[in-house]
N, C-alpha and C positions, 0 to 999 in steps of 0.2 A: 462477643471478644473480648478477649484480656491481654493486659501487658504482660508481654513475656519477662519484663525487667522486675514489675512490681506484685504482679497475678493479679492487680486489683481491676474490674472491668470498665472498658472503654468503649466510645460510641465507634459503628464501622467505618465511618469517614474523618477518625481524626490521625493525624500525622504524627502526633504525639500523644504521652499519655498525658491524662491533666491533675493526674496524683503524685506521679514522682519525676513527670515533665522531660523524661527518657523520650528522644526521638529513635523509636526502633519499633520494628515490626510487630505485629501484633499475630494472637494466635487463638485459634479456635481450641477451647474445651469441653468436654463432653462434664457432663455431671457428674459423674464419677472419678475421673483425673485428678489426682492429687498433686500438689505443689512441690517443686523441687526444692525442700527446704533443706537446711543444710545440719550435717549429722554430727558437728563436732562445736563446739564453742569457738568464737574468734577470740576469747578472753588466752592471755599466755601462761601456760603450767608453771614458768618457771618465776615470775612477778608474782602469781599467786602463792607460791610455796617460800618464796622469801617475804611477803608480807603476813603470811600464815606467822610466822616467827616474831610478828607486831600484834600477839594477843588479838584477832580479830578484823584487822583492817581488810584481811582478804578477804571477808565476807563484803566488804563495800565495794570492793574491786570489781567482784563478780555478780554484783548487782542484788544481793542478798542485805538489804539494809537493817531490816527488824533483827535479824539473826543476828548482825553484826553489833547493832548495840546492845542488844541483849548480851553478846558474849564480853563485849567492854564492861555493862552493867557486873555481871558473874566476877568478872576479873578485880573489878573496883570494890567489889561489897563483901565478897567469900573467899576471892584469892582463887576458886577454881575455874576461871578461863582460859588459866594456862592447857588443863586437861583437854580441854574440846580444843583449842586451838593446835595443840599438839595432836591429837587424833584424825585433822582435817590436813594439817601437814602429811602426814603419811599418807593419806588420803588421796590427796593431790598429787604426789610422787609416784602413785599406784596407778595416775591417770582415771580415778574411777568418782572424782568429786567432779560435779554437776551443778552450773550457774543458775541463774535467776527462771532460766527459759526450760529447763532441764537437760541442757545438750553438755555431754562431759566436758572437762578442760583438758585436754589431750595435748593441743599443740608448745613446744614447748619455746616459742618465741612467735 
């Protein structure tokens, strides 16, 4: 049996999930069933767009830490980070920018 909240396996006689602590009913899943995963990022598109104007801070916001560091270093050392941030800004506005999990940042708020 699997927890319907977090999807982790639980024993058949549990009244709560030992992983997430939810007191919810459990459902049985076939091996071929997929979990209901989110299709868009929970991050705000408006916040990411505004942070993109701050030379790479938006990448930290969506969880892309290493590319955020790289972008800031490029800006400080060579002055080209602003081009990358500008491209990201328009990608965010178009709704095509993805967070660290590969989910598109589409929600405005």
